PyMOL Python script that loads the backbone (N, CA, C, O; Angstrom):
from pymol import cmd

cmd.read_pdbstr("""\
ATOM      1  N   MET A   1     -24.656  17.639 -57.636  1.00  0.00           N
ATOM      2  CA  MET A   1     -25.832  18.414 -58.064  1.00  0.00           C
ATOM      3  C   MET A   1     -25.525  19.132 -59.393  1.00  0.00           C
ATOM      4  O   MET A   1     -26.304  19.060 -60.343  1.00  0.00           O
ATOM      5  N   ALA A   2     -24.393  19.815 -59.438  1.00  0.00           N
ATOM      6  CA  ALA A   2     -24.042  20.541 -60.667  1.00  0.00           C
ATOM      7  C   ALA A   2     -23.828  19.555 -61.818  1.00  0.00           C
ATOM      8  O   ALA A   2     -24.232  19.809 -62.952  1.00  0.00           O
ATOM      9  N   LYS A   3     -23.179  18.416 -61.500  1.00  0.00           N
ATOM     10  CA  LYS A   3     -22.928  17.394 -62.517  1.00  0.00           C
ATOM     11  C   LYS A   3     -24.254  16.880 -63.079  1.00  0.00           C
ATOM     12  O   LYS A   3     -24.398  16.716 -64.290  1.00  0.00           O
ATOM     13  N   TYR A   4     -25.213  16.630 -62.202  1.00  0.00           N
ATOM     14  CA  TYR A   4     -26.523  16.125 -62.624  1.00  0.00           C
ATOM     15  C   TYR A   4     -27.205  17.119 -63.558  1.00  0.00           C
ATOM     16  O   TYR A   4     -27.826  16.738 -64.550  1.00  0.00           O
ATOM     17  N   LYS A   5     -27.075  18.401 -63.219  1.00  0.00           N
ATOM     18  CA  LYS A   5     -27.704  19.456 -64.016  1.00  0.00           C
ATOM     19  C   LYS A   5     -27.106  19.468 -65.423  1.00  0.00           C
ATOM     20  O   LYS A   5     -27.828  19.596 -66.412  1.00  0.00           O
ATOM     21  N   ILE A   6     -25.781  19.333 -65.500  1.00  0.00           N
ATOM     22  CA  ILE A   6     -25.094  19.356 -66.801  1.00  0.00           C
ATOM     23  C   ILE A   6     -25.548  18.172 -67.646  1.00  0.00           C
ATOM     24  O   ILE A   6     -25.819  18.323 -68.838  1.00  0.00           O
ATOM     25  N   TYR A   7     -25.631  16.985 -67.025  1.00  0.00           N
ATOM     26  CA  TYR A   7     -26.066  15.800 -67.757  1.00  0.00           C
ATOM     27  C   TYR A   7     -27.493  15.968 -68.266  1.00  0.00           C
ATOM     28  O   TYR A   7     -27.817  15.554 -69.379  1.00  0.00           O
ATOM     29  N   ARG A   8     -28.347  16.582 -67.439  1.00  0.00           N
ATOM     30  CA  ARG A   8     -29.748  16.798 -67.825  1.00  0.00           C
ATOM     31  C   ARG A   8     -29.826  17.731 -69.034  1.00  0.00           C
ATOM     32  O   ARG A   8     -30.573  17.473 -69.977  1.00  0.00           O
ATOM     33  N   VAL A   9     -29.054  18.810 -68.999  1.00  0.00           N
ATOM     34  CA  VAL A   9     -29.053  19.769 -70.112  1.00  0.00           C
ATOM     35  C   VAL A   9     -28.544  19.078 -71.380  1.00  0.00           C
ATOM     36  O   VAL A   9     -29.099  19.266 -72.462  1.00  0.00           O
ATOM     37  N   LEU A  10     -27.481  18.278 -71.235  1.00  0.00           N
ATOM     38  CA  LEU A  10     -26.923  17.556 -72.379  1.00  0.00           C
ATOM     39  C   LEU A  10     -27.969  16.621 -72.972  1.00  0.00           C
ATOM     40  O   LEU A  10     -28.121  16.547 -74.192  1.00  0.00           O
ATOM     41  N   PHE A  11     -28.686  15.910 -72.116  1.00  0.00           N
ATOM     42  CA  PHE A  11     -29.705  14.952 -72.563  1.00  0.00           C
ATOM     43  C   PHE A  11     -30.825  15.665 -73.315  1.00  0.00           C
ATOM     44  O   PHE A  11     -31.259  15.211 -74.374  1.00  0.00           O
ATOM     45  N   ILE A  12     -31.289  16.791 -72.757  1.00  0.00           N
ATOM     46  CA  ILE A  12     -32.373  17.557 -73.391  1.00  0.00           C
ATOM     47  C   ILE A  12     -31.892  18.103 -74.740  1.00  0.00           C
ATOM     48  O   ILE A  12     -32.633  18.075 -75.723  1.00  0.00           O
ATOM     49  N   THR A  13     -30.655  18.598 -74.785  1.00  0.00           N
ATOM     50  CA  THR A  13     -30.110  19.143 -76.035  1.00  0.00           C
ATOM     51  C   THR A  13     -30.029  18.052 -77.089  1.00  0.00           C
ATOM     52  O   THR A  13     -30.351  18.287 -78.253  1.00  0.00           O
ATOM     53  N   MET A  14     -29.595  16.847 -76.685  1.00  0.00           N
ATOM     54  CA  MET A  14     -29.485  15.728 -77.611  1.00  0.00           C
ATOM     55  C   MET A  14     -30.856  15.386 -78.210  1.00  0.00           C
ATOM     56  O   MET A  14     -30.974  15.174 -79.417  1.00  0.00           O
ATOM     57  N   ILE A  15     -31.889  15.335 -77.358  1.00  0.00           N
ATOM     58  CA  ILE A  15     -33.238  15.022 -77.838  1.00  0.00           C
ATOM     59  C   ILE A  15     -33.728  16.113 -78.780  1.00  0.00           C
ATOM     60  O   ILE A  15     -34.278  15.825 -79.843  1.00  0.00           O
ATOM     61  N   ALA A  16     -33.524  17.375 -78.382  1.00  0.00           N
ATOM     62  CA  ALA A  16     -33.968  18.503 -79.216  1.00  0.00           C
ATOM     63  C   ALA A  16     -33.251  18.471 -80.562  1.00  0.00           C
ATOM     64  O   ALA A  16     -33.871  18.690 -81.603  1.00  0.00           O
ATOM     65  N   PHE A  17     -31.942  18.199 -80.544  1.00  0.00           N
ATOM     66  CA  PHE A  17     -31.160  18.153 -81.784  1.00  0.00           C
ATOM     67  C   PHE A  17     -31.684  17.054 -82.701  1.00  0.00           C
ATOM     68  O   PHE A  17     -31.765  17.235 -83.915  1.00  0.00           O
ATOM     69  N   ARG A  18     -32.041  15.901 -82.107  1.00  0.00           N
ATOM     70  CA  ARG A  18     -32.553  14.782 -82.897  1.00  0.00           C
ATOM     71  C   ARG A  18     -33.879  15.163 -83.565  1.00  0.00           C
ATOM     72  O   ARG A  18     -34.104  14.861 -84.737  1.00  0.00           O
ATOM     73  N   PHE A  19     -34.747  15.829 -82.805  1.00  0.00           N
ATOM     74  CA  PHE A  19     -36.039  16.252 -83.361  1.00  0.00           C
ATOM     75  C   PHE A  19     -35.834  17.267 -84.485  1.00  0.00           C
ATOM     76  O   PHE A  19     -36.513  17.210 -85.510  1.00  0.00           O
ATOM     77  N   ILE A  20     -34.892  18.200 -84.290  1.00  0.00           N
ATOM     78  CA  ILE A  20     -34.633  19.226 -85.306  1.00  0.00           C
ATOM     79  C   ILE A  20     -34.068  18.562 -86.564  1.00  0.00           C
ATOM     80  O   ILE A  20     -34.454  18.907 -87.680  1.00  0.00           O
ATOM     81  N   LYS A  21     -33.147  17.605 -86.375  1.00  0.00           N
ATOM     82  CA  LYS A  21     -32.542  16.897 -87.497  1.00  0.00           C
ATOM     83  C   LYS A  21     -33.625  16.159 -88.292  1.00  0.00           C
ATOM     84  O   LYS A  21     -33.635  16.212 -89.522  1.00  0.00           O
ATOM     85  N   GLU A  22     -34.529  15.477 -87.598  1.00  0.00           N
ATOM     86  CA  GLU A  22     -35.602  14.752 -88.269  1.00  0.00           C
ATOM     87  C   GLU A  22     -36.513  15.721 -89.007  1.00  0.00           C
ATOM     88  O   GLU A  22     -36.964  15.435 -90.116  1.00  0.00           O
ATOM     89  N   ASP A  23     -36.785  16.869 -88.391  1.00  0.00           N
ATOM     90  CA  ASP A  23     -37.654  17.878 -89.012  1.00  0.00           C
ATOM     91  C   ASP A  23     -37.017  18.404 -90.299  1.00  0.00           C
ATOM     92  O   ASP A  23     -37.699  18.578 -91.308  1.00  0.00           O
ATOM     93  N   ILE A  24     -35.704  18.657 -90.258  1.00  0.00           N
ATOM     94  CA  ILE A  24     -35.000  19.162 -91.441  1.00  0.00           C
ATOM     95  C   ILE A  24     -35.005  18.086 -92.533  1.00  0.00           C
ATOM     96  O   ILE A  24     -35.253  18.385 -93.701  1.00  0.00           O
ATOM     97  N   ALA A  25     -34.732  16.836 -92.151  1.00  0.00           N
ATOM     98  CA  ALA A  25     -34.724  15.737 -93.116  1.00  0.00           C
ATOM     99  C   ALA A  25     -36.113  15.589 -93.740  1.00  0.00           C
ATOM    100  O   ALA A  25     -36.227  15.347 -94.941  1.00  0.00           O
ATOM    101  N   PHE A  26     -37.160  15.730 -92.941  1.00  0.00           N
ATOM    102  CA  PHE A  26     -38.528  15.621 -93.444  1.00  0.00           C
ATOM    103  C   PHE A  26     -38.829  16.736 -94.445  1.00  0.00           C
ATOM    104  O   PHE A  26     -39.492  16.509 -95.456  1.00  0.00           O
ATOM    105  N   LYS A  27     -38.335  17.940 -94.154  1.00  0.00           N
ATOM    106  CA  LYS A  27     -38.569  19.088 -95.049  1.00  0.00           C
ATOM    107  C   LYS A  27     -37.816  18.897 -96.367  1.00  0.00           C
ATOM    108  O   LYS A  27     -38.310  19.271 -97.431  1.00  0.00           O
ATOM    109  N   ILE A  28     -36.614  18.310 -96.287  1.00  0.00           N
ATOM    110  CA  ILE A  28     -35.820  18.077 -97.504  1.00  0.00           C
ATOM    111  C   ILE A  28     -36.542  17.043 -98.376  1.00  0.00           C
ATOM    112  O   ILE A  28     -36.630  17.218 -99.591  1.00  0.00           O
ATOM    113  N   TRP A  29     -37.052  15.984 -97.777  1.00  0.00           N
ATOM    114  CA  TRP A  29     -37.762  14.945 -98.518  1.00  0.00           C
ATOM    115  C   TRP A  29     -39.109  15.472 -98.986  1.00  0.00           C
ATOM    116  O   TRP A  29     -39.865  14.747 -99.632  1.00  0.00           O
TER     117      TRP A  29
END
""", "prot")
cmd.dss("prot")
cmd.show_as("cartoon", "prot")
cmd.util.cbc("prot")
cmd.orient("prot")
């Protein structure tokens, strides 16, 4: 259960980071 929770948080963080990275790249361009 705890392992699943950690993986879920990691997955959400990865998606959020990707969106933020794209947003920053879009602002730079």
